[in-house]
DSSP file (Angstrom, degrees, kcal/mol; ACC not computed):
  #  RESIDUE AA STRUCTURE BP1 BP2  ACC     N-H-->O    O-->H-N    N-H-->O    O-->H-N    TCO  KAPPA ALPHA  PHI   PSI    X-CA   Y-CA   Z-CA
    1    1 A M              0   0    0      0, 0.0     2,-0.1     0, 0.0    42,-0.0   0.000 360.0 360.0 360.0 133.5    7.6   12.4   -6.4
    2    2 A E     >  -     0   0    0      1,-0.1     4,-2.2     4,-0.0     3,-0.2  -0.392 360.0-107.0 -80.3 162.7    6.0   11.1   -9.5
    3    3 A T  H  > S+     0   0    0      1,-0.2     4,-2.9     2,-0.2     5,-0.2   0.892 118.8  53.3 -57.2 -43.7    2.9   12.7  -11.2
    4    4 A K  H  > S+     0   0    0      1,-0.2     4,-2.0     2,-0.2    -1,-0.2   0.876 110.6  47.2 -63.2 -36.9    0.6    9.9  -10.1
    5    5 A E  H  > S+     0   0    0     -3,-0.2     4,-2.2     2,-0.2    -1,-0.2   0.867 112.1  50.2 -71.3 -36.2    1.7   10.3   -6.5
    6    6 A M  H  X S+     0   0    0     -4,-2.2     4,-2.2     2,-0.2    -2,-0.2   0.930 111.4  47.8 -66.6 -45.1    1.3   14.1   -6.6
    7    7 A E  H  X S+     0   0    0     -4,-2.9     4,-2.3     1,-0.2    -2,-0.2   0.897 112.3  49.9 -61.9 -40.5   -2.2   13.8   -8.1
    8    8 A F  H  X S+     0   0    0     -4,-2.0     4,-2.6    -5,-0.2    -1,-0.2   0.893 108.2  53.3 -65.7 -39.3   -3.1   11.2   -5.4
    9    9 A S  H  X S+     0   0    0     -4,-2.2     4,-2.6     2,-0.2    -2,-0.2   0.910 109.9  47.5 -61.4 -43.3   -1.7   13.6   -2.7
   10   10 A V  H  X S+     0   0    0     -4,-2.2     4,-2.8     2,-0.2     5,-0.3   0.917 110.4  53.0 -63.9 -43.4   -4.0   16.4   -4.0
   11   11 A F  H  X S+     0   0    0     -4,-2.3     4,-2.2     1,-0.2     5,-0.2   0.928 111.7  45.8 -55.6 -47.3   -6.9   14.0   -4.1
   12   12 A C  H  X S+     0   0    0     -4,-2.6     4,-2.5     2,-0.2     5,-0.3   0.937 113.5  48.3 -63.0 -48.1   -6.3   13.0   -0.4
   13   13 A I  H  X S+     0   0    0     -4,-2.6     4,-2.5     1,-0.2    -2,-0.2   0.935 113.9  45.6 -60.1 -49.0   -5.8   16.6    0.8
   14   14 A E  H  X S+     0   0    0     -4,-2.8     4,-2.2     1,-0.2    -1,-0.2   0.885 115.2  46.3 -65.6 -39.2   -8.9   17.9   -1.0
   15   15 A N  H  X S+     0   0    0     -4,-2.2     4,-2.1    -5,-0.3    -1,-0.2   0.854 113.0  48.9 -74.6 -33.8  -11.2   15.0    0.2
   16   16 A I  H  X S+     0   0    0     -4,-2.5     4,-2.5    -5,-0.2     6,-0.2   0.921 111.3  51.4 -66.5 -43.4   -9.9   15.2    3.8
   17   17 A A  H  X>S+     0   0    0     -4,-2.5     5,-2.4    -5,-0.3     4,-1.3   0.932 111.1  47.1 -58.5 -46.8  -10.5   19.0    3.7
   18   18 A E  H  <5S+     0   0    0     -4,-2.2     3,-0.3     1,-0.2    -1,-0.2   0.921 112.9  49.2 -61.1 -44.4  -14.1   18.5    2.5
   19   19 A H  H  <5S+     0   0    0     -4,-2.1    -1,-0.2     1,-0.2    -2,-0.2   0.874 118.5  38.5 -63.4 -38.8  -14.7   15.8    5.1
   20   20 A L  H  <5S-     0   0    0     -4,-2.5    -1,-0.2    -5,-0.1    -2,-0.2   0.531 109.3-118.1 -91.4  -7.3  -13.4   17.9    8.0
   21   21 A G  T  <5S+     0   0    0     -4,-1.3     2,-0.2    -3,-0.3    -3,-0.2   0.833  72.7 126.3  72.0  32.4  -14.8   21.2    6.7
   22   22 A L      < -     0   0    0     -5,-2.4    -1,-0.2    -6,-0.2     2,-0.2  -0.644  64.9 -98.4-112.3 171.7  -11.4   22.7    6.3
   23   23 A K    >>  -     0   0    0     -2,-0.2     4,-1.8     1,-0.1     3,-0.5  -0.612  33.3-115.6 -86.7 153.8   -9.6   24.4    3.5
   24   24 A G  H 3> S+     0   0    0      1,-0.2     4,-2.6    -2,-0.2     5,-0.2   0.878 115.7  53.7 -56.0 -41.3   -7.1   22.5    1.4
   25   25 A N  H 3> S+     0   0    0      1,-0.2     4,-2.1     2,-0.2    -1,-0.2   0.826 105.5  54.7 -67.6 -29.1   -4.2   24.6    2.5
   26   26 A E  H <> S+     0   0    0     -3,-0.5     4,-1.9     2,-0.2    -1,-0.2   0.919 110.7  44.6 -67.8 -43.1   -5.0   23.9    6.2
   27   27 A V  H  X S+     0   0    0     -4,-1.8     4,-2.3     2,-0.2    -2,-0.2   0.905 110.4  55.3 -67.0 -41.2   -5.0   20.2    5.6
   28   28 A Y  H  X S+     0   0    0     -4,-2.6     4,-1.2     1,-0.2     5,-0.4   0.922 108.1  49.0 -57.0 -44.7   -1.7   20.5    3.6
   29   29 A M  H  X>S+     0   0    0     -4,-2.1     5,-2.3     1,-0.2     4,-1.2   0.897 110.0  51.5 -62.2 -40.6   -0.1   22.3    6.6
   30   30 A L  H  <5S+     0   0    0     -4,-1.9     7,-0.3     1,-0.2    -1,-0.2   0.882 113.8  44.2 -62.2 -37.9   -1.3   19.5    8.9
   31   31 A L  H  <5S+     0   0    0     -4,-2.3     7,-2.3     3,-0.1     8,-0.4   0.620 130.7  19.6 -84.5 -13.3    0.1   16.8    6.7
   32   32 A T  H  <5S+     0   0    0     -4,-1.2    -3,-0.2    -3,-0.3    -2,-0.2   0.740 129.8  30.9-121.4 -53.9    3.5   18.6    6.1
   33   33 A E  T  <5S+     0   0    0     -4,-1.2    -3,-0.2    -5,-0.4    -4,-0.1   0.843 127.8  36.8 -82.4 -34.0    4.4   21.3    8.6
   34   34 A K  S   <S+     0   0    0     -5,-2.3     2,-0.3     1,-0.0    -1,-0.2   0.502 132.5   3.9 -97.8  -5.5    2.7   19.9   11.7
   35   35 A S        -     0   0    0     -6,-0.4     3,-0.1    35,-0.0    -1,-0.0  -0.932  65.5-118.6-159.5-180.0    3.5   16.2   10.9
   36   36 A D  S  > S+     0   0    0     -2,-0.3     4,-2.7     1,-0.1     5,-0.3   0.045  71.2 119.5-114.7  23.7    5.3   14.1    8.4
   37   37 A I  H  >>S+     0   0    0     -7,-0.3     5,-2.5     1,-0.2     4,-1.6   0.870  72.0  50.2 -63.1 -40.5    2.2   12.2    7.2
   38   38 A L  I  4>S+     0   0    0     -7,-2.3     5,-2.3     3,-0.2    -1,-0.2   0.966 120.5  33.6 -63.0 -51.6    2.4   13.3    3.5
   39   39 A D  I  45S+     0   0    0     -8,-0.4    -2,-0.2     1,-0.2    -1,-0.2   0.783 129.5  34.2 -76.2 -27.9    6.1   12.3    3.1
   40   40 A N  I  <5S+     0   0    0     -4,-2.7    -3,-0.2     3,-0.1    -1,-0.2   0.407 133.1  14.4-114.0   2.7    6.2    9.3    5.4
   41   41 A Y  I  X5S+     0   0    0     -4,-1.6     4,-2.0    -5,-0.3    -3,-0.2   0.503 121.7  43.5-134.6 -59.3    2.7    7.8    5.0
   42   42 A I  I  4<S+     0   0    0     -5,-2.5     7,-0.2     2,-0.2    -4,-0.2   0.951 120.3  38.6 -63.2 -51.8    0.6    8.9    2.0
   43   43 A I  T >4<S+     0   0    0     -5,-2.3     3,-1.5    -6,-0.3     4,-0.3   0.946 118.7  46.2 -68.2 -48.0    3.4    8.9   -0.6
   44   44 A P  T 34 S+     0   0    0      0, 0.0     3,-0.3     0, 0.0    -1,-0.2   0.832 117.1  45.7 -63.5 -28.4    5.2    5.7    0.6
   45   45 A C  T >X S+     0   0    0     -4,-2.0     4,-3.2     1,-0.2     3,-0.6   0.242  78.9 113.0 -96.5  13.6    1.8    3.9    0.9
   46   46 A Y  H <> S+     0   0    0     -3,-1.5     4,-2.7     1,-0.2     5,-0.2   0.907  71.0  57.1 -51.0 -48.7    0.5    5.1   -2.5
   47   47 A D  H 34 S+     0   0    0     -3,-0.3    -1,-0.2    -4,-0.3     4,-0.2   0.867 117.9  32.2 -56.6 -39.3    0.5    1.6   -4.1
   48   48 A A  H X4 S+     0   0    0     -3,-0.6     3,-0.9     2,-0.1     4,-0.2   0.903 119.8  50.2 -83.3 -44.3   -1.8    0.2   -1.4
   49   49 A L  H >< S+     0   0    0     -4,-3.2     3,-2.2     1,-0.2    -2,-0.2   0.895 101.6  59.5 -64.3 -42.3   -3.8    3.3   -0.6
   50   50 A H  T 3< S+     0   0    0     -4,-2.7    -1,-0.2    -5,-0.3    -2,-0.1   0.638  96.7  63.1 -69.0  -9.9   -4.8    4.2   -4.2
   51   51 A T  T <  S+     0   0    0     -3,-0.9    -1,-0.3    -5,-0.2    -2,-0.2   0.547  93.0  82.5 -86.5  -6.4   -6.5    0.9   -4.6
   52   52 A Q  S <  S-     0   0    0     -3,-2.2     2,-0.1    -4,-0.2    -3,-0.0  -0.432  88.4 -94.3 -93.6 168.6   -9.0    1.7   -1.9
   53   53 A G     >  -     0   0    0     -2,-0.1     4,-2.4     1,-0.1     5,-0.2  -0.355  37.4-105.8 -77.6 162.8  -12.2    3.7   -2.1
   54   54 A K  H  > S+     0   0    0      1,-0.2     4,-2.8     2,-0.2     5,-0.2   0.902 118.5  51.9 -56.5 -46.7  -12.4    7.4   -1.2
   55   55 A E  H  > S+     0   0    0      1,-0.2     4,-2.5     2,-0.2     5,-0.2   0.908 111.0  47.7 -60.7 -43.2  -14.1    6.9    2.1
   56   56 A Y  H  > S+     0   0    0      2,-0.2     4,-2.7     1,-0.2    -1,-0.2   0.937 112.9  48.5 -62.6 -46.8  -11.5    4.3    3.2
   57   57 A I  H  X S+     0   0    0     -4,-2.4     4,-2.5     2,-0.2     5,-0.2   0.941 113.5  46.2 -59.8 -49.8   -8.6    6.5    2.2
   58   58 A V  H  X S+     0   0    0     -4,-2.8     4,-2.4     1,-0.2     5,-0.2   0.940 115.8  45.3 -60.1 -49.4  -10.0    9.6    4.0
   59   59 A N  H  X S+     0   0    0     -4,-2.5     4,-2.1    -5,-0.2    -1,-0.2   0.878 112.4  52.1 -63.8 -38.2  -10.9    7.7    7.2
   60   60 A D  H  X S+     0   0    0     -4,-2.7     4,-1.9    -5,-0.2    -1,-0.2   0.931 112.3  44.1 -64.1 -46.6   -7.5    5.9    7.2
   61   61 A I  H  X S+     0   0    0     -4,-2.5     4,-2.5     1,-0.2    -2,-0.2   0.888 111.8  53.2 -69.2 -37.8   -5.5    9.2    6.9
   62   62 A I  H  X S+     0   0    0     -4,-2.4     4,-2.3    -5,-0.2    -1,-0.2   0.894 107.6  52.3 -62.6 -38.5   -7.7   10.9    9.5
   63   63 A E  H  X S+     0   0    0     -4,-2.1     4,-2.4     2,-0.2    -2,-0.2   0.916 109.6  48.5 -62.4 -42.6   -7.0    8.0   11.8
   64   64 A V  H  X S+     0   0    0     -4,-1.9     4,-1.8     2,-0.2    -2,-0.2   0.898 109.3  53.6 -63.1 -40.4   -3.2    8.5   11.2
   65   65 A M  H  <>S+     0   0    0     -4,-2.5     5,-2.4     1,-0.2    -2,-0.2   0.911 110.4  46.6 -60.7 -42.8   -3.6   12.2   11.8
   66   66 A R  H ><5S+     0   0    0     -4,-2.3     3,-1.6     1,-0.2    -2,-0.2   0.900 109.0  54.5 -66.2 -41.3   -5.3   11.5   15.2
   67   67 A E  H 3<5S+     0   0    0     -4,-2.4    -1,-0.2     1,-0.3    -2,-0.2   0.840 106.0  53.3 -60.9 -32.3   -2.6    9.0   16.1
   68   68 A K  T 3<5S-     0   0    0     -4,-1.8    -1,-0.3    -5,-0.2    -2,-0.2   0.489 120.6-112.5 -81.0  -3.2    0.0   11.7   15.5
   69   69 A G  T < 5 +     0   0    0     -3,-1.6     2,-0.2     1,-0.2    -3,-0.2   0.683  58.0 161.7  83.0  18.8   -1.9   14.0   17.9
   70   70 A L      < -     0   0    0     -5,-2.4     2,-1.0     1,-0.1    -1,-0.2  -0.520  42.8-123.7 -73.9 139.0   -3.1   16.5   15.3
   71   71 A Q              0   0    0     -2,-0.2    -1,-0.1     1,-0.2    -5,-0.1  -0.731 360.0 360.0 -83.9 103.5   -6.0   18.7   16.4
   72   72 A I              0   0    0     -2,-1.0    -1,-0.2   -10,-0.1    -6,-0.0   0.355 360.0 360.0-127.3 360.0   -8.6   18.1   13.8
């Protein structure tokens, strides 16, 4: 993973956590241990996702989390 993708991943995790009222490490676990969203969605879609606004990114990833059946 390149630095820009890592920074974007942290941005996503922290903003999702804030939106859901969770801690960053809880969201990280949801995106890595309880699903493959970080490795198979956020990082591969970096080029498209990072061009969007924060609200769009957060809502998009939360929708993917729900589609994967995560309890959020």
